[in-house]
C-alpha positions as CSV (number, residue, x, y, z in Angstrom):
1,M,4.7,-15.2,-1.2
2,S,7.8,-13.5,-1.1
3,M,9.7,-10.3,-2.6
4,R,13.1,-10.0,-4.2
5,W,14.1,-6.5,-3.6
6,S,15.5,-6.2,-7.3
7,I,18.2,-3.3,-7.9
8,L,18.4,-2.7,-11.3
9,R,21.6,-0.8,-13.1
10,I,21.2,1.3,-16.6
11,A,23.3,2.4,-19.2
12,L,22.3,4.8,-22.1
13,V,24.6,4.1,-24.7
14,F,24.9,6.0,-28.3
15,T,24.7,4.4,-31.5
16,A,25.4,5.8,-35.0
17,A,22.2,5.2,-36.2
18,L,19.6,8.6,-35.6
19,P,15.8,8.7,-35.5
20,A,14.2,11.1,-37.5
21,V,13.6,14.3,-35.9
22,S,10.7,16.7,-37.6
23,G,12.5,19.5,-39.4
24,C,16.3,19.0,-38.8
25,A,18.7,16.9,-40.7
26,V,20.6,14.2,-38.7
27,D,23.8,15.9,-38.5
28,D,22.1,19.2,-37.1
29,V,20.6,17.2,-34.2
30,R,24.0,15.7,-33.5
31,N,25.1,19.1,-33.2
32,L,22.7,20.9,-31.6
33,Q,24.0,22.8,-28.4
34,D,21.3,20.9,-26.0
35,S,21.4,17.7,-28.0
36,S,23.5,14.4,-28.7
37,P,23.2,11.3,-31.0
38,A,20.6,8.7,-30.3
39,I,21.1,6.6,-27.7
40,T,20.1,3.1,-26.3
41,L,19.1,2.3,-23.0
42,A,20.6,-0.7,-21.3
43,M,19.5,-2.2,-17.5
44,S,20.9,-4.7,-15.6
45,V,18.9,-6.3,-12.9
46,E,20.5,-7.5,-9.9
47,D,18.6,-9.3,-7.0
48,A,18.4,-9.6,-3.6
49,D,20.0,-12.7,-1.6
50,D,17.9,-12.2,1.4
51,A,14.6,-12.2,-0.1
52,P,12.2,-10.2,1.9
53,K,8.3,-11.1,1.2
54,T,5.3,-8.8,0.6
55,K,1.4,-9.2,0.8
56,M,1.3,-9.2,-3.2
57,S,1.5,-12.2,-5.2
58,T,4.7,-13.7,-6.4
59,T,4.3,-12.2,-10.0
60,V,3.5,-8.5,-8.6
61,T,6.8,-8.7,-6.1
62,Q,8.9,-11.0,-8.2
63,S,9.3,-12.9,-4.8
64,D,9.7,-16.1,-7.6
65,G,13.1,-14.2,-8.5
66,V,11.7,-13.5,-12.2
67,F,11.6,-10.0,-13.4
68,R,8.0,-8.8,-14.2
69,G,9.4,-5.5,-16.5
70,I,8.8,-1.8,-16.1
71,D,6.0,-0.3,-17.8
72,Q,7.2,3.3,-17.1
73,I,11.0,4.7,-17.4
74,F,11.8,8.3,-16.5
75,I,15.2,9.9,-16.9
76,V,15.5,13.3,-16.1
77,P,18.8,14.9,-16.5
78,F,21.2,17.2,-14.5
79,N,24.4,19.0,-14.3
80,T,25.9,19.6,-10.6
81,D,28.8,20.0,-9.2
82,G,29.3,16.4,-8.8
83,S,27.1,16.1,-5.8
84,P,23.6,13.9,-6.1
85,V,20.9,16.1,-7.3
86,S,19.3,18.1,-4.6
87,L,15.8,20.0,-4.2
88,D,16.7,22.9,-5.7
89,D,18.8,21.7,-8.7
90,Y,17.1,22.8,-12.4
91,R,16.6,19.9,-15.0
92,L,19.4,20.3,-17.8
93,G,17.8,21.4,-21.0
94,N,14.0,21.4,-22.1
95,S,13.0,18.2,-21.6
96,N,13.7,14.6,-20.1
97,V,15.6,11.7,-21.9
98,V,13.6,10.8,-24.5
99,L,13.2,7.2,-24.8
100,L,11.3,5.8,-28.1
101,E,10.0,2.7,-25.8
102,P,10.2,3.6,-22.3
103,R,9.7,0.2,-20.9
104,I,11.3,-3.3,-20.2
105,G,9.2,-6.6,-21.0
106,S,9.7,-9.4,-18.7
107,T,12.2,-11.1,-21.0
108,D,13.7,-8.7,-22.6
109,L,16.8,-8.9,-20.4
110,V,20.2,-10.4,-21.4
111,Y,20.7,-13.4,-19.1
112,N,23.5,-13.2,-17.0
113,N,24.2,-9.4,-16.6
114,N,20.3,-9.0,-16.8
115,S,20.6,-5.7,-19.4
116,H,18.5,-4.8,-21.9
117,L,19.3,-1.9,-24.9
118,F,16.7,0.4,-25.9
119,E,17.2,2.0,-29.4
120,A,17.3,5.6,-30.4
121,S,17.0,8.0,-27.4
122,L,18.1,11.9,-27.2
123,I,19.9,12.9,-24.4
124,P,21.7,16.4,-23.6
125,K,25.0,17.9,-23.6
126,S,26.7,18.4,-20.4
127,M,24.7,15.9,-18.4
128,N,26.7,14.2,-15.5
129,H,23.9,13.2,-13.4
130,V,20.5,12.0,-13.4
131,L,17.0,11.0,-11.5
132,A,15.9,7.6,-13.1
133,Y,12.7,6.4,-12.2
134,G,11.0,3.3,-13.0
135,N,7.3,1.8,-12.4
136,A,7.2,-1.9,-12.5
137,S,4.6,-3.3,-14.5
138,N,1.2,-4.5,-13.1
139,D,-0.1,-7.8,-12.2
140,G,-3.5,-7.6,-14.2
141,D,-6.4,-5.2,-14.1
142,I,-5.7,-1.8,-12.0
143,S,-9.0,-0.3,-13.3
144,T,-10.7,-2.1,-10.0
145,K,-10.4,-1.7,-6.2
146,Y,-9.2,-4.8,-6.4
147,G,-6.7,-4.4,-8.5
148,M,-5.5,-1.3,-6.8
149,H,-5.1,-3.2,-3.7
150,F,-3.6,-6.1,-5.1
151,N,-0.6,-3.8,-7.2
152,G,-0.8,-1.0,-5.1
153,R,-0.8,2.5,-6.3
154,L,1.2,5.5,-6.0
155,T,1.1,8.2,-8.8
156,P,3.8,10.5,-10.0
157,E,3.3,14.3,-10.3
158,G,5.3,16.3,-12.2
159,L,7.7,13.8,-13.2
160,A,6.7,14.1,-16.8
161,N,8.4,17.4,-17.2
162,P,9.6,19.0,-14.1
163,T,12.1,22.4,-14.1
164,R,13.6,21.3,-10.8
165,A,13.7,18.3,-8.6
166,S,11.3,20.2,-6.4
167,D,8.6,19.8,-8.8
168,I,8.7,15.9,-8.5
169,F,6.5,14.4,-6.0
170,F,4.9,10.8,-5.5
171,N,1.4,10.6,-4.2
172,L,-0.4,8.2,-1.9
173,V,-3.9,7.4,-3.9
174,P,-7.1,7.5,-1.4
175,V,-9.6,4.6,-1.6
176,L,-12.5,7.1,-2.0
177,E,-10.7,9.2,-4.4
178,G,-11.4,11.0,-7.7
179,S,-14.5,9.8,-9.6
180,Q,-15.3,8.1,-6.6
181,S,-15.1,11.0,-4.3
182,G,-18.8,10.7,-3.4
183,E,-18.7,7.3,-2.1
184,L,-17.8,8.7,1.5
185,S,-21.4,10.2,1.4
186,E,-22.6,7.3,-0.4
187,I,-21.5,5.0,2.5
188,T,-22.4,7.1,5.5
189,T,-26.2,7.6,3.9
190,K,-26.4,3.9,3.6
191,A,-25.5,3.2,7.2
192,D,-27.9,5.8,8.2
193,N,-30.5,4.1,6.2
194,I,-30.0,0.6,7.6
195,L,-30.0,2.2,11.4
196,A,-33.0,3.6,10.4
197,A,-35.0,0.3,9.1
198,L,-33.3,-1.1,12.5
199,N,-35.0,1.4,14.5
200,N,-38.1,0.6,12.8
201,I,-38.0,-2.9,14.1
202,V,-37.3,-1.5,17.6
203,A,-40.6,0.8,17.4
204,A,-42.5,-2.3,15.9
205,I,-41.1,-4.2,19.1
206,L,-41.9,-1.3,21.3
207,Q,-45.5,-1.2,20.2
208,S,-46.0,-4.6,21.7
209,K,-47.3,-5.5,25.3
210,N,-46.0,-8.9,25.2
211,E,-43.1,-9.5,27.4
212,H,-41.5,-12.0,25.0
213,I,-41.6,-9.8,22.2
214,L,-40.6,-7.0,24.2
215,S,-37.4,-9.2,25.5
216,I,-36.3,-9.5,22.0
217,L,-34.6,-5.4,22.3
218,D,-32.6,-6.6,25.5
219,I,-31.0,-9.1,23.3
220,I,-30.2,-6.7,20.6
221,K,-29.3,-3.5,21.9
222,R,-26.1,-4.1,23.6
223,E,-25.9,-1.6,26.1
224,N,-22.6,0.7,26.1
225,Q,-20.9,-1.5,23.1
226,I,-19.7,-0.3,19.9
227,L,-20.2,-2.4,17.0
228,A,-19.3,-1.8,13.7
229,C,-21.6,-0.3,10.7
230,S,-21.3,-3.5,8.7
231,Y,-23.2,-5.9,6.6
232,P,-21.9,-8.9,9.1
233,V,-22.8,-7.1,12.1
234,F,-26.4,-5.9,11.0
235,N,-26.8,-9.8,9.4
236,R,-26.0,-10.9,12.7
237,I,-28.5,-8.9,14.4
238,R,-31.2,-9.6,11.9
239,S,-31.0,-13.2,12.6
240,E,-30.9,-12.4,16.4
241,I,-34.4,-10.8,16.0
242,Q,-35.6,-13.8,13.5
243,T,-35.0,-16.5,16.0
244,A,-35.9,-14.4,18.8
245,L,-39.3,-13.9,17.3
246,L,-39.8,-17.6,16.1
247,N,-39.6,-18.5,19.6
248,V,-42.6,-16.2,20.9
249,S,-45.4,-18.8,21.5
250,G,-49.2,-17.8,21.5
251,E,-51.8,-17.4,19.2
252,D,-53.7,-14.7,20.3
253,P,-54.9,-11.9,17.9
254,A,-52.4,-9.3,19.7
255,T,-49.6,-11.6,19.9
256,I,-50.0,-12.6,16.1
257,A,-50.4,-8.9,15.1
258,D,-47.2,-8.1,17.3
259,K,-45.2,-10.6,15.1
260,I,-47.0,-9.7,11.8
261,R,-45.9,-6.0,12.4
262,V,-42.2,-7.2,13.7
263,N,-41.7,-9.3,10.6
264,T,-42.9,-6.5,8.2
265,A,-40.3,-4.2,10.0
266,I,-38.0,-7.3,9.5
267,N,-38.6,-7.5,5.6
268,S,-38.1,-3.5,5.0
269,F,-34.8,-3.8,7.2
270,S,-33.8,-6.9,4.9
271,T,-34.4,-4.4,1.4
272,V,-32.3,-1.9,2.9
273,L,-29.4,-4.0,4.0
274,G,-29.6,-5.8,0.5
275,E,-29.4,-2.4,-1.4
276,A,-26.5,-1.6,0.8
277,G,-24.7,-5.3,-0.6
278,D,-23.5,-8.3,1.5
279,N,-20.2,-7.0,1.5
280,F,-20.8,-3.3,2.9
281,P,-18.4,-1.2,3.8
282,V,-15.5,-3.6,2.7
283,S,-17.2,-3.5,-1.1
284,Y,-15.9,0.2,-1.2
285,G,-12.4,-0.8,-0.6
286,I,-12.3,0.4,3.6
287,P,-12.2,-1.7,6.5
288,E,-15.2,-3.3,8.0
289,G,-15.0,-1.1,10.7
290,A,-14.6,1.9,9.3
291,L,-17.7,3.2,10.8
292,G,-19.4,2.4,14.2
293,F,-22.9,2.7,16.0
294,W,-24.2,1.7,19.6
295,W,-27.5,2.2,21.5
296,N,-27.7,5.4,23.0
297,G,-30.7,4.1,25.1
298,A,-33.8,5.0,23.1
299,E,-32.4,4.0,19.4
300,F,-29.6,2.9,17.4
301,I,-27.2,6.0,16.2
302,R,-23.9,6.1,14.0
303,L,-21.2,7.4,15.8
304,I,-19.7,10.5,14.6
305,N,-16.0,10.6,14.4
306,G,-14.5,13.2,16.8
307,V,-18.0,14.0,18.6
308,N,-18.9,10.5,20.5
309,I,-16.1,8.5,18.8
310,A,-12.6,8.4,18.0
311,L,-12.1,6.7,14.3
312,V,-9.6,7.0,11.4
313,N,-11.2,9.2,8.9
314,P,-12.5,6.9,5.8
315,A,-11.3,9.5,3.5
316,D,-7.5,8.9,4.8
317,Y,-7.8,5.3,3.8
318,C,-4.9,5.0,1.1
319,Y,-3.9,1.8,-1.5
320,P,-0.5,0.6,-0.4
321,P,2.1,2.1,-2.8
322,S,3.3,0.4,-5.8
323,L,6.5,-0.8,-7.0
324,W,8.7,2.2,-8.0
325,Y,12.6,2.0,-8.8
326,Y,15.1,5.2,-8.5
327,A,18.1,6.3,-8.5
328,N,19.9,9.9,-8.1
329,S,23.2,8.8,-9.8
330,P,26.4,10.0,-11.5
331,I,26.8,8.8,-14.8
332,R,30.1,7.4,-16.8
333,T,30.8,7.9,-20.4
334,S,32.2,6.5,-23.4
335,D,33.6,7.9,-26.9
336,D,33.7,4.2,-28.0
337,E,30.7,3.1,-30.0
338,S,31.4,-0.2,-29.9
339,V,30.9,-0.8,-26.1
340,R,27.5,-1.8,-26.8
341,Y,28.6,-5.0,-27.7
342,K,30.1,-5.2,-24.3
343,Y,26.3,-6.2,-23.0
344,V,26.8,-9.8,-23.6
345,P,26.2,-12.6,-20.9
346,D,30.1,-12.8,-20.7
347,N,30.3,-9.6,-18.7
348,Q,28.9,-8.8,-15.4
349,W,27.9,-5.0,-14.7
350,N,31.3,-4.2,-12.9
351,E,33.1,-5.2,-16.2
352,I,31.0,-3.2,-18.4
353,L,31.5,-0.1,-16.5
354,D,35.1,-0.6,-16.6
355,F,34.4,0.6,-20.2
356,Y,33.2,4.0,-19.5
357,Q,34.7,7.0,-18.0
358,D,34.3,7.9,-14.3
359,G,33.1,11.5,-13.4
360,A,32.6,12.5,-16.8
361,A,29.8,14.6,-18.5
362,V,28.1,13.9,-22.4
363,I,30.3,15.6,-24.8
364,A,29.7,16.0,-28.8
365,S,31.9,12.6,-28.9
366,T,30.2,10.9,-26.4
367,R,28.9,7.5,-27.8
368,S,28.0,6.1,-24.6
369,V,26.9,6.7,-21.3
370,A,26.2,4.5,-18.0
371,I,24.0,5.5,-15.2
372,E,26.5,4.4,-12.5
373,D,24.4,3.8,-9.4
374,A,22.1,0.6,-8.9
375,F,18.2,1.6,-9.3
376,Q,16.8,1.1,-5.6
377,Y,13.5,0.4,-4.4
378,G,11.7,4.1,-3.7
379,V,9.4,2.2,-1.3
380,G,10.2,0.5,2.1
381,M,8.3,-2.7,3.3
382,L,6.7,-3.9,6.5
383,E,7.1,-7.3,7.3
384,I,4.7,-8.8,10.3
385,S,5.3,-12.2,12.1
386,F,3.7,-13.7,15.1
387,K,5.1,-15.3,18.3
388,E,3.6,-17.7,20.3
389,P,0.2,-16.1,21.3
390,G,-0.8,-15.5,25.1
391,S,-3.2,-18.0,27.1
392,E,-6.0,-15.9,26.8
393,A,-6.0,-15.2,23.2
394,A,-5.7,-19.2,22.6
395,L,-9.2,-19.7,21.0
396,A,-8.5,-16.9,18.5
397,A,-5.5,-18.8,17.6
398,T,-6.8,-20.9,15.3
399,G,-10.0,-19.3,14.3
400,C,-8.8,-15.6,13.6
401,P,-7.1,-14.9,10.3
402,L,-5.3,-11.9,9.4
403,T,-7.4,-9.7,6.8
404,G,-5.8,-6.2,6.8
405,I,-3.1,-4.3,7.9
406,I,-3.5,-0.7,8.8
407,I,-0.3,1.9,8.9
408,G,-0.6,5.4,9.6
409,D,1.9,8.4,9.6
410,Q,2.2,7.8,5.8
411,K,3.0,10.9,3.6
412,D,3.4,11.9,0.0
413,V,7.2,11.5,-0.8
414,D,9.8,14.0,-3.2
415,Y,11.5,13.1,-5.9
416,N,14.2,11.3,-3.5
417,F,11.3,9.3,-1.8
418,M,11.6,10.9,1.2
419,P,8.5,12.6,3.1
420,A,8.0,15.9,1.3
421,T,8.3,18.9,3.2
422,T,7.5,21.9,0.7
423,R,3.7,21.9,0.6
424,S,1.1,20.5,3.1
425,N,1.5,16.8,3.5
426,P,-1.1,15.3,6.5
427,S,-0.2,12.0,7.4
428,R,-2.7,9.4,6.0
429,Y,-3.2,5.5,6.8
430,I,-2.1,2.4,4.4
431,Y,-4.9,-0.2,4.3
432,D,-4.0,-3.4,2.7
433,N,-6.6,-6.0,2.7
434,I,-5.0,-8.7,0.9
435,V,-2.5,-10.5,2.9
436,G,-2.8,-14.5,2.7
437,D,-4.7,-16.0,5.4
438,L,-2.3,-16.3,8.4
439,K,-3.8,-16.7,11.8
440,I,-2.8,-15.2,15.1
441,G,-0.9,-18.8,16.0
442,D,0.7,-19.1,12.8
443,T,4.4,-18.8,14.1
444,G,6.5,-19.9,11.3
445,T,5.5,-17.7,9.0
446,S,5.4,-14.1,7.8
447,V,3.2,-11.3,6.0
448,Q,4.2,-8.2,4.3
449,T,3.2,-4.8,2.8
450,L,4.7,-2.0,1.0
451,T,5.2,1.5,2.8
452,L,6.7,4.6,2.2
453,Q,9.8,6.4,4.3
454,T,8.6,8.0,7.3
455,V,9.4,10.9,9.6
456,D,13.0,10.6,11.2
457,N,12.4,9.6,15.0
458,Y,8.5,9.5,14.5
459,T,6.7,6.6,16.0
460,V,4.5,5.2,13.8
461,H,1.2,3.7,14.6
462,F,-0.6,0.5,13.1
463,A,-3.2,-1.7,13.6
464,L,-4.2,-5.5,12.6
465,E,-7.5,-6.1,11.2
466,F,-8.8,-9.9,12.0
467,Q,-11.9,-11.9,11.5
468,N,-13.6,-14.1,14.1
469,R,-14.1,-17.3,12.5
470,T,-14.2,-19.3,15.8
471,G,-18.0,-19.6,15.6
472,K,-18.2,-18.1,19.0
473,T,-18.7,-14.7,20.6
474,L,-15.3,-13.1,21.7
475,Y,-14.8,-10.4,23.6
476,C,-13.1,-7.0,23.2
477,Q,-13.0,-3.7,25.1
478,Q,-15.8,-2.4,23.0
479,G,-17.8,-5.4,24.2
480,E,-18.7,-8.4,21.7
481,I,-16.8,-9.7,18.7
482,L,-19.5,-11.3,16.9
483,P,-19.0,-14.6,14.9
484,W,-17.7,-13.8,11.2
485,C,-17.2,-10.1,12.0
486,K,-13.8,-8.1,11.7
487,F,-11.7,-6.7,14.8
488,Y,-8.7,-4.4,15.1
489,L,-5.6,-4.6,17.6
490,A,-3.4,-1.6,17.8
491,G,0.5,-1.2,18.2
492,K,3.1,1.3,17.6
493,L,6.8,1.1,16.3
494,D,9.3,3.3,17.9
495,P,12.6,3.8,15.8
496,N,14.4,4.5,19.1
497,S,13.3,1.4,20.7
498,G,16.8,-0.1,20.5
499,A,15.7,-2.2,17.3
500,T,18.7,-4.0,15.4
501,Q,20.0,-1.9,12.8
502,P,21.3,-3.1,9.4
503,Q,25.2,-3.5,9.0
504,N,27.2,-0.4,8.7
505,E,23.9,1.6,9.0
506,T,21.8,3.9,11.5
507,L,18.4,4.2,10.6
508,L,16.2,7.1,12.5
509,T,13.0,6.3,10.7
510,V,10.4,3.5,11.3
511,F,10.2,2.6,7.5
512,S,13.1,3.5,4.9
513,K,13.3,3.4,1.1
514,D,14.8,0.0,0.0
515,R,14.8,-1.6,3.2
516,K,12.8,-4.2,5.3
517,T,11.2,-3.3,8.6
518,T,10.6,-6.9,10.5
519,V,8.3,-6.7,13.5
520,S,7.5,-9.8,15.7
521,V,3.8,-9.5,17.0
522,K,3.0,-11.0,20.7
523,I,-0.9,-11.3,21.2
524,E,-1.6,-11.9,24.8
525,S,-5.2,-11.5,24.7
526,L,-8.4,-9.6,23.1
527,R,-9.4,-7.5,25.7
528,N,-7.9,-4.3,24.0
529,A,-9.4,-5.1,20.2
530,Y,-11.6,-2.8,19.0
531,N,-14.9,-3.6,16.9
532,T,-14.1,-0.5,14.7
533,V,-10.5,1.1,13.4
534,P,-9.5,3.3,16.3
535,D,-7.8,6.9,15.7
536,L,-4.7,5.4,16.0
537,H,-3.3,8.8,17.5
538,D,-5.8,8.9,19.8
539,P,-4.1,9.6,23.5
540,Q,-6.4,7.0,25.0
541,L,-6.0,4.5,22.8
542,E,-5.6,0.9,23.8
543,I,-2.4,-0.7,22.7
544,G,-3.2,-4.7,22.1
545,I,0.0,-5.7,20.3
546,V,3.5,-6.0,21.8
547,A,5.6,-5.6,18.8
548,E,9.7,-5.8,18.6
549,M,11.2,-4.0,15.3
550,N,14.4,-4.8,13.4
551,W,15.6,-3.4,10.3
552,A,17.1,-5.8,7.8
553,H,19.3,-4.2,4.9
554,I,18.8,-5.7,1.5
555,T,22.4,-7.3,-0.4
556,P,21.8,-7.5,-4.0
557,K,23.1,-10.7,-5.5
558,S,21.8,-12.0,-8.6
559,H,18.3,-12.2,-10.9
560,K,16.8,-14.6,-12.7
561,I,14.7,-14.5,-15.8
562,N,12.0,-16.6,-17.7
563,L,13.1,-17.3,-21.3
């Protein structure tokens, strides 16, 4: 699964034909002080020769080199002193550039220069600079948690009608947000109900005087171990209790009564566990290890974050960002309406730009406007590959696939896709749970996820989620990693660690917009693994991953279109 970092160029081209405007004659619209004649929007798509990859499907990420389209296009006009739009710059006029059909279909581009003309838009006079944004078309339904994980989510704020550039934000979307705001309470209630039912089994066991029945408690309580509040863990414990109870011999009335009592408690436990669902809590879109529990010496209790355990707050998990394009660009203009006929396969984009005047603003005679700079990705990307694992991780190398990536230190971004600084902006965690089936021992492939730009000179913490499919119990610093259960290895990325810089650049951030951060991971053992997702900023965090980081610059080259 690979991703082409498509770079789009757009041109706004006036035509003689104007749309109907309620209450105004065509000539009135042409002569309005804050308006211009209708325009068309031409977009040229260029692709990266170095094709980075991502966790999403090839159609979602255009990794097959096929343009998937843009569903939303926003053009915000400005008049600046020639500099790029800055935070406090006011939008020109009372509205954004108006496009009658602000989208591009997957087959709507002209071959070779990959351009597309939109008919009949309005643009304000005096415009000499723009902020331009585009949201890539989604692949499939995004109304479900799976669809949002698959495509990513990044919602614009203030973009439809900003007064200033500072009004524009792009916000991460929490997995437990909006209409699902009660889900965190629902999750913790289900976990508490399951633990209460499990403790009823404990009580039933303790009523017995049969040493074999009493010994079942020694099997399941796992003193000083922390386990995830998840269906696979509870299902494993239930299986252990049932197996041990079947092995209890004796047909005396007391033993039979004890076994019936414990079996009744097991059945009640099974009912409660079934009500939670066989994919609890993953069905809510959060990691399996989001909540934890242990035996406190008398009963099983859920661990409370900040009290007896340091975990990531489940409310802080967000979907990976979706694919947004972005440009903060000057424009070029032309008074020649026939420039629209230059958008043909015979012309490259630079050749088309030669027909425009550089450094100009829109005036009454302007018939064509080109947005000069490339549309770039507003998002960044993390690409992870594995080195040969250490000898202590040999068993896990073939039997423990990667099932998720958790990235900390992610913040909402501003109009320039930089971490927003004009309002409260707490760090949150991207959770990407669609990562293929890469295993610890797979050294020839990689897996990727989209990210937002991070703060300069700031170390980013992350964790990798694996599943124990070895059929055996493994061991970590929290105790046993039960078969078919998930575990977590933490790592950190320091931008000042001496990582290789892109050519002619010096990056100070771990993740940067329109850049790929490649991380090579070596796992020596599982000794520092966790059954629950640890607070990645905990000073006592055990680092279980040795990571080497580099950056890659993407050089635009060509793009394919399915016709």
